[in-house]
C-alpha positions, 0 to 999 in steps of 0.5 A: 615607777609612780608614772610608768607608761603602762599605767597611763595606757591601762587608765586610758583603757579603763576610762574608755570602757567606763564611758562605753558601758554604763548602767543603762547598757544592763538596764535599758531605757525604759519604754512606756506603753499605751496602758501605762506599763513600763518595760525595761530591757535587761542584758548580761554584760561581759568584759574582757581586758588585756595589757602588756608592755616591754621595756628596752635597753637605753640606746644612748649613754644619756638615757640611763634610767630612761627605758624605751617602752613599747606596749599594747592593750585590748578589750572586748565587750559582749552584751546578750539580752536576758529578759524584759522587766514589766512594771504595770497594774500593781505587778512586776514580772520578769519576762525571760528571753529564751535563746533555745526556743523551738522556733530558733531551733527550727529557723537553724534547721530550716536550710538543711531541711530545704536541701533534703526536700529538694533532693528528694524532689530531684530524685523523683524527677529523674527517670529510673535507670535502664537495666543494662543487658550483659553484652555477649561476644559471638565468635 
């Protein structure tokens, strides 16, 4: 079990994830402004990882001790902005990114609002329905 195929598979995925995300993913590259302040983006990074495998019975008599292996692995990464660290003029400030601001909610509701307004305008343009007079049958 020292050199099991699933170990190699897991090692490959973990090394790839390490290359993909480093400290610069969480604390982004600093940007210097004209007044000398430095702004650094801060993000939240989350990982998910799964691996699994299966060994099968050897098909040939000479393959005793060697089990055919089948496996797979997968990973997911989520990067979400948290805020900006502003360093300058002797002060350090954290400016959070508010994901539930009023503007965000307004943008989300705008399509529904437009549909309602269009419905009201169309209702005003249509003439009111004419009352129907009951038909009398005279014999």
